[in-house]
Steps between C-alpha positions, in 0.01 A plus 500: 500500500659832402226695677557301815873573496444868434240523776735326744788725408280808532387410849843390619608664827748778459722592796502875574830687488705507819475878537121489468476238775717717723274799446189307596659338810355629826746684727593328822341634812744593776499291813370624832827666599542639149172693508443839660235355732740228611774752577251715692394196700865425584549861608187491716588172675863592562395847613261350755780276633731799539233709674439223753874479559523875556219490756664214690845658479369833630326329794823321585705820484264674742588242766823694546297757699445229766871451559788279396358178640171534310671581170764228532231245590312595184816459291566160659142392430552564129789254502334233714139510373381154407719316751511218585298392196754655262866582569615845606474775239335281235172693494687832503701384199178402321357845570818665368487294179133586446573870558795495259285330234217747561734797457649355182164416344356837604783685328478276193127553456531876552780533241319272252176698527686830458676375187175367356331835563779683317481264202123541481541877479827566313396858414447736791184704528518846342349647817613386841235305685487450875527138604197354672723371776626858544697629788863531592545124541458434126796723414728350766428129444810444287752683719318397817536136397876541462525666843292222659721226350819674619344548843401133531860397422637743759234403754596133474872574530440733794232352726473138383862395437672776700766540231483883503355538850716622792368217720609242242365148456554417868273782617143426602221614266416779744864615517524505120177700483612764753856531371386491139288814546734673742500882458862480382371301200235758410552437130375142545181632657455752217540219244250290696246786511526565125468129417199450729324802349562353154351170618195690623453677167544172315249330729246780465522484121485119501193482724319764299583322173371173649170665595466637145588165340235325709244760394443616858612861457195655338215724598460552873782261587760705309596741778470254792722240331753764408505592868541134597805464273654817641410405859656152488815641344523777761460255791779278368731795433446645849537157660834436330635851562404499869786266599804673341372843598452377858858371505623834368303681771626267775159347578634159400848436640 
């Protein structure tokens, strides 16, 4: 009887200490948006949305070379697309909301990835190393981003809402475009040129980073893809700069 009791007491289950259980607990894995890959995916998707918008926006701006009627018709189409299936301006509002969300998520993912990179390497290298991304764009991303945000705010107040445009809200889109880049407002054109160049540098860096992330930029494809990133950025920059410079030169009036 005694042996049985002793054997039972010896084999009785003993609960481990609380601190020991905490040490052996497995750490939680971050969710999709909490991981680096998830943030990179968000940046890639939102970046693709913004690139498509830039291409469409540039094509629309170039209609100003065909005269006031062509440009104003394009602006009116943006407000009436989808009619009569959907009410006026509904689809344009949806596009604006998607663009605003894309910009916000793009900035969030970029800032989150930059902070994570700094935490992963709290001590700087003893010798300076050249970034693989390289180039002038890497060193202007932070300040270029600030300039782009300020430009977008001004651009909306100037050409979209007419709040700071000489033609005002009542002016046609073509009138706001011509008066907005009038030679007397040369400083607006200078601001526009600087902001568009910053967008081009940002786009070039973003496209090149996307090619590297996808594993496409290696071997023989390295130089051609680097040229593709630079070429697409250059086309968009020239396309956007053509209109204000043409207004300044009197070709669009």
